[in-house]
C-alpha positions as CSV (number, residue, x, y, z in Angstrom):
1,Q,-10.3,16.6,1.4
2,V,-8.5,13.8,-0.1
3,Q,-9.5,10.8,-2.4
4,L,-7.4,7.8,-3.1
5,V,-8.2,5.5,-5.8
6,E,-6.2,2.1,-6.0
7,S,-6.0,0.2,-9.2
8,G,-4.3,-2.8,-10.6
9,G,-5.5,-5.6,-8.6
10,G,-6.6,-9.0,-10.4
11,L,-6.1,-12.6,-10.6
12,V,-2.6,-14.0,-10.9
13,Q,-0.8,-17.3,-10.6
14,A,1.6,-18.2,-7.9
15,G,5.3,-16.7,-8.8
16,G,3.6,-14.1,-10.9
17,S,3.6,-10.1,-10.4
18,L,1.2,-7.5,-10.0
19,R,1.7,-3.6,-9.8
20,L,-0.9,-1.6,-7.6
21,S,-1.3,2.2,-8.0
22,C,-3.0,4.6,-5.5
23,A,-3.7,8.0,-7.0
24,A,-4.6,10.9,-4.6
25,S,-6.5,14.0,-5.4
26,G,-7.7,17.0,-3.3
27,R,-5.5,18.6,-0.6
28,A,-2.0,19.0,-0.7
29,F,0.8,17.9,1.8
30,S,4.0,19.3,2.5
31,L,5.0,16.3,4.5
32,D,3.2,12.8,4.2
33,V,3.3,9.1,5.0
34,W,1.6,6.4,2.6
35,G,0.9,2.9,3.4
36,W,-0.4,0.0,1.9
37,F,-2.4,-2.5,4.1
38,R,-4.5,-5.7,3.2
39,Q,-7.2,-7.7,4.5
40,A,-7.9,-11.4,3.8
41,P,-11.3,-12.9,4.5
42,G,-12.1,-13.3,8.2
43,K,-8.5,-11.6,9.2
44,E,-7.8,-8.1,10.5
45,R,-6.4,-5.4,8.1
46,E,-2.8,-5.7,8.4
47,F,0.5,-3.5,7.4
48,V,2.1,-4.2,4.3
49,A,4.3,-1.2,3.3
50,A,4.8,2.4,3.9
51,I,6.8,5.3,2.4
52,G,7.7,8.6,3.5
53,W,8.0,12.3,1.9
54,S,11.8,11.3,0.9
55,G,10.7,8.2,-1.1
56,T,13.7,6.4,0.2
57,D,12.5,5.8,3.8
58,T,10.6,2.6,3.4
59,Y,9.1,0.0,5.5
60,Y,8.0,-3.6,4.9
61,A,6.1,-6.5,6.8
62,D,8.4,-9.1,7.3
63,S,6.1,-11.3,5.1
64,V,6.5,-9.3,1.8
65,K,10.1,-8.0,2.5
66,G,12.4,-8.9,-0.7
67,R,9.2,-9.6,-2.9
68,F,7.3,-6.4,-2.6
69,T,8.4,-2.7,-3.3
70,I,6.6,0.6,-2.6
71,S,7.4,3.7,-4.4
72,R,6.2,7.0,-5.3
73,E,5.6,9.5,-8.3
74,Y,5.5,13.0,-7.0
75,A,4.3,14.5,-10.6
76,K,1.5,12.0,-10.4
77,N,0.7,12.3,-6.8
78,T,0.8,8.4,-7.0
79,V,2.2,5.6,-4.9
80,Y,2.8,2.2,-6.1
81,L,3.3,-1.4,-4.8
82,Q,5.1,-3.5,-7.0
83,M,4.5,-7.3,-6.0
84,N,6.7,-10.0,-7.1
85,S,6.9,-13.5,-6.5
86,L,3.3,-13.6,-5.2
87,K,1.9,-16.5,-3.0
88,P,-1.6,-17.7,-2.7
89,E,-1.2,-16.4,1.1
90,D,-0.9,-12.8,-0.5
91,T,-4.4,-13.1,-1.6
92,A,-6.5,-10.0,0.0
93,V,-8.1,-6.6,-0.5
94,Y,-5.2,-4.3,-0.7
95,Y,-5.8,-0.8,0.7
96,C,-3.9,2.4,0.3
97,A,-3.7,5.1,3.1
98,R,-2.2,8.4,3.5
99,R,-1.7,11.0,6.4
100,A,0.0,14.1,6.7
101,G,3.1,14.7,8.6
102,D,6.3,12.6,9.0
103,Y,7.0,9.3,10.4
104,S,6.6,9.1,14.4
105,G,8.2,5.9,15.7
106,S,6.4,2.8,14.4
107,D,3.1,4.0,14.0
108,Y,3.1,3.8,10.3
109,R,2.1,-0.1,11.0
110,Q,-1.4,1.1,12.6
111,T,-4.3,1.5,10.7
112,E,-5.6,4.3,13.1
113,S,-2.5,6.4,12.1
114,Y,-4.0,7.1,8.7
115,D,-6.6,9.6,7.9
116,Y,-7.4,8.9,4.3
117,W,-8.1,5.4,2.8
118,G,-8.9,4.1,-0.6
119,Q,-11.7,1.7,-1.5
120,G,-9.4,-1.3,-1.8
121,T,-8.6,-3.5,-4.8
122,Q,-8.8,-7.3,-4.8
123,V,-5.7,-9.4,-5.4
124,T,-6.2,-13.1,-5.6
125,V,-3.1,-15.5,-6.1
126,S,-4.0,-19.0,-7.3
127,S,-1.8,-22.0,-6.7
């Protein structure tokens, strides 16, 4: 079993920054893909960013490209999401997710391709 625990959410003014963390415990993987998703009230959960085993193969939603950076720290089994130039429309509950294996096409954008999820952390950006 795998447990994912997010942290780092909070309230920030527009233009500010936050760094989210997602720490994993439990089963180890030889290859994996991590994703960050977010869900605003009344909306579906949407893809934000993904990172593969190499740490250099990253993907971003167009809405966050150039402002958010996903990274991973192998020694701590942790993935980060650095969020800069935050906007009110970034307000949402942010979830990290993980699955075994490598990328397969663009399935990293789909919630159903991930096996493990964290509990979510609230990010609120005030205008």
